[in-house]
C-alpha positions as CSV (number, residue, x, y, z in Angstrom):
1,X,-20.9,-12.3,18.0
2,X,-18.2,-9.9,17.0
3,X,-15.6,-11.8,19.0
4,X,-16.0,-14.7,16.5
5,X,-14.3,-12.5,13.9
6,X,-11.1,-12.0,16.0
7,X,-8.8,-13.1,13.2
8,X,-10.4,-10.6,10.8
9,X,-10.0,-7.9,13.3
10,X,-6.3,-8.7,13.7
11,X,-5.8,-8.6,9.9
12,X,-7.6,-5.3,9.6
13,X,-5.7,-3.8,12.6
14,X,-2.5,-4.7,10.9
15,X,-3.6,-2.9,7.7
16,X,-4.5,0.1,9.7
17,X,-1.1,0.1,11.4
18,X,0.7,0.0,8.1
19,X,-1.5,2.8,6.7
20,X,-0.8,4.9,9.8
21,X,2.4,6.2,8.3
22,X,1.9,9.3,6.2
23,X,4.2,8.2,3.4
24,X,2.6,4.8,3.1
25,X,-0.8,6.4,3.2
26,X,0.1,8.7,0.3
27,X,1.6,5.8,-1.7
28,X,-1.6,3.6,-1.2
29,X,-3.9,6.6,-2.0
30,X,-2.0,7.2,-5.2
31,X,-1.9,3.6,-6.2
32,X,-5.7,3.4,-5.7
33,X,-6.1,5.7,-8.6
34,X,-3.4,4.2,-11.0
35,X,-0.6,1.7,-11.2
36,X,2.8,3.2,-10.9
37,X,6.5,2.2,-11.0
38,X,8.8,3.1,-8.2
39,X,10.4,5.9,-10.1
40,X,7.1,7.7,-10.7
41,X,6.2,7.2,-7.0
42,X,9.4,8.7,-5.6
43,X,9.3,11.6,-8.1
44,X,5.7,12.4,-7.1
45,X,6.6,12.3,-3.4
46,X,9.9,14.0,-3.7
47,X,11.6,11.4,-1.6
48,X,14.7,9.3,-2.2
49,X,14.3,6.1,-4.1
50,X,15.6,4.0,-1.2
51,X,13.0,5.4,1.2
52,X,10.1,4.7,-1.2
53,X,11.4,1.2,-1.9
54,X,11.5,0.4,1.8
55,X,7.8,1.6,2.2
56,X,6.8,-0.4,-0.9
57,X,8.5,-3.5,0.5
58,X,6.5,-3.2,3.7
59,X,3.3,-2.6,1.9
60,X,3.9,-5.6,-0.3
61,X,4.9,-7.9,2.6
62,X,1.7,-7.0,4.4
63,X,-0.4,-7.9,1.3
64,X,-1.6,-4.4,0.6
65,X,0.1,-3.9,-2.7
66,X,1.6,-6.2,-5.4
67,X,4.0,-5.6,-8.2
68,X,3.6,-6.7,-11.8
69,X,6.8,-6.9,-13.9
70,X,6.6,-5.2,-17.2
71,X,10.0,-5.4,-18.9
72,X,12.6,-3.9,-16.6
73,X,9.9,-2.0,-14.5
74,X,7.7,-3.2,-11.8
75,X,4.2,-1.6,-11.7
76,X,2.5,-1.5,-8.3
77,X,-1.2,-1.6,-7.5
78,X,-3.4,-2.0,-4.4
79,X,-4.7,-5.5,-4.0
80,X,-6.1,-5.3,-0.5
81,X,-9.9,-4.5,-0.6
82,X,-9.9,-3.3,3.0
83,X,-7.1,-0.8,2.3
84,X,-9.1,0.4,-0.8
85,X,-12.1,0.8,1.4
86,X,-10.2,2.9,4.0
87,X,-8.7,5.1,1.3
88,X,-12.1,5.5,-0.3
89,X,-13.6,6.7,3.0
90,X,-10.9,9.3,3.7
């Protein structure tokens, strides 16, 4: 029965809540197509670096994205398959 998957529903609902913000949705959609560093993301969005960093931190804490250090830069990518599926269906 579907109620046996309650934990999975809770996890997916949390991802949907995080993706419910337009800026985070844009970030994840962009990162689904290519890895980016924070500077590239805030330049593309036209938002302050601090604002983008706050959204990236939330996405990372919720397990939707992860960062890979390359020298002095951190390149972000989407690691959550459910988030990729949501973005793909939009």
